[in-house]
VOGU-3710 file (C-alpha; in Angstrom, 3 decimals, decimal comma):
1> mdvlivdgyn> -13,220/97,884/70,018  -15,516/101,320/70,234  -15,547/103,160/66,904  -15,674/107,060/65,600  -16,526/107,938/62,597  -15,276/111,018/61,499  -16,881/113,202/58,294  -14,083/114,543/56,933  -14,695/118,093/55,161  -17,194/118,294/57,466
11> iigdweelkk> -14,905/119,004/60,974  -12,778/120,504/58,197  -15,589/123,420/57,982  -15,673/123,838/61,526  -12,577/123,865/63,188  -10,765/127,423/63,185  -7,205/126,082/62,480  -8,117/123,964/59,909  -11,227/126,315/58,528  -7,847/129,019/57,892
21> lkkrsisear> -6,339/126,038/56,763  -8,110/124,847/53,338  -8,100/128,911/52,556  -4,331/127,993/51,468  -5,080/124,392/49,975  -7,788/121,721/51,043  -4,877/118,998/50,527  -2,420/120,365/53,834  -6,284/120,468/55,874  -7,141/117,051/54,968
31> drlieilsey> -3,138/116,705/57,065  -3,600/118,670/59,791  -7,025/116,512/60,887  -5,410/112,736/60,121  -2,977/113,975/61,799  -4,218/114,591/64,866  -6,484/112,987/64,682  -3,653/110,076/64,515  -2,688/111,631/68,281  -5,946/111,718/69,209
41> kaysglriiv> -6,762/107,905/68,164  -3,271/106,569/69,942  -3,841/108,308/73,487  -7,966/106,955/72,854  -7,226/103,898/71,622  -10,622/103,383/69,562  -10,814/102,774/66,247  -10,953/105,799/63,972  -12,433/106,425/59,927  -12,306/109,897/58,210
51> vfdalyvkgl> -14,695/109,162/55,784  -14,037/112,293/52,697  -16,062/112,290/50,128  -15,202/112,702/46,941  -16,439/116,590/46,131  -12,228/117,768/46,188  -10,645/114,293/44,715  -12,266/112,756/42,043  -11,561/108,905/40,712  -12,679/106,154/42,080
61> eskqainkle> -13,375/104,968/45,952  -10,076/104,960/47,328  -9,319/103,350/51,124  -5,813/103,805/53,018  -4,390/103,395/55,930  -2,200/105,988/57,771  -0,924/106,407/61,368  -3,157/103,215/62,432  -6,935/105,805/60,603  -8,739/104,175/58,307
71> iiftkekqta> -8,405/107,344/55,538  -11,234/106,895/52,701  -12,754/108,671/50,133  -16,027/107,857/48,445  -16,430/107,946/44,387  -17,640/110,382/42,174  -20,887/111,401/43,272  -21,437/108,927/46,361  -22,259/111,568/49,421  -19,727/110,599/52,661
81> ddcierlvds> -22,410/111,231/54,221  -23,876/107,480/52,047  -20,716/106,190/52,967  -21,598/107,002/56,457  -24,748/105,676/56,638  -22,800/102,188/55,216  -20,365/102,058/57,723  -22,764/102,584/61,158  -24,764/99,310/59,699  -21,384/97,445/58,691
91> vkhvknqvyv> -19,177/98,150/62,669  -21,824/98,284/64,834  -21,976/95,002/66,746  -22,791/94,372/70,461  -19,425/94,872/71,864  -18,862/98,017/71,138  -19,995/101,442/70,913  -20,235/103,629/67,551  -19,171/107,249/67,236  -20,227/109,580/64,547
101> atsdyaeqrt> -18,277/112,815/64,697  -20,277/115,278/62,522  -22,196/119,282/62,738  -24,591/118,393/60,259  -27,955/117,976/61,335  -29,258/115,352/59,414  -26,740/113,303/59,184  -26,525/113,280/62,821  -30,464/111,865/63,422  -29,956/109,327/60,370
111> vfgrgalris> -26,955/107,792/61,921  -28,549/107,915/65,481  -31,185/106,459/64,190  -28,982/103,231/63,085  -27,102/102,830/66,395  -24,464/105,294/65,714  -24,106/108,148/69,210  -23,364/111,300/67,460  -20,696/113,708/68,649  -21,023/117,542/67,110
121> arellinieg> -17,160/118,700/65,669  -17,467/121,119/68,392  -17,746/117,962/70,701  -15,221/116,628/69,299  -13,035/119,240/69,699  -13,254/120,276/73,636  -12,593/115,980/73,795  -9,121/116,453/72,077  -8,442/119,578/73,918  -9,069/117,586/77,374
131> idhnikhsik> -6,384/115,104/75,972  -3,944/117,689/75,138  -4,028/119,342/77,869  -4,142/115,806/80,111  -0,087/114,878/78,486  0,846/118,380/79,472  -0,166/118,746/82,173  1,136/114,930/82,264  4,753/116,394/81,532  5,236/118,766/83,934
141> slpkydgllk> 4,782/116,665/87,171  7,841/114,162/85,635  10,369/114,312/87,806  12,780/116,489/86,070  16,385/114,538/84,148  19,017/115,606/84,075  20,831/112,504/83,192  23,120/111,650/86,770  21,372/108,759/88,321  20,770/110,875/91,567
151> sridkqtlkk> 17,777/111,726/89,884  15,885/108,444/89,006  17,413/107,182/92,477  14,945/107,683/95,417  17,227/109,069/98,585  16,968/106,345/100,740  18,411/104,304/97,872  21,279/107,201/97,345  22,485/107,139/101,340  22,849/103,974/101,353
161> leeirrrgk> 25,214/104,549/97,886  27,233/106,825/99,293  27,840/104,641/102,660  28,388/101,665/100,212  31,760/104,286/98,229  32,517/106,083/101,506  33,239/102,898/102,582  35,259/101,445/100,123  37,791/103,813/100,508
//
């Protein structure tokens, strides 16, 4: 299974929606990012690990699972970059590809040297918006359901059922 490692605060600092939320509340911005990535995971099937460094949350390193995402808060004085580099080394395998979502150029070069591919914050947003567009288009193309059986049956079957009904009278 391919793995996407996300530098959480880097993405929050890049996406307009999240930057606005961050001004009001960093926890709201984190929650919204997790919500967006949860939907992305459901559609893409990727294993997604989101890393937040201890810049805004002091304390010991913690790992959580939220909506099937793996969320890591680094320990104090450990950067997200250090954690991401360690993760790349631990999850890369010949059977999967590791992607790191960050717009930090130095980090992109480092993880590329360790065998991961980089995705900028902007590219990740474009991927997510593309999936949202595909889902909305798929929903629009579904036939309207009015609650009646006749709206879900093909015309030939409907005609046969009507003939049977008329014979029964």
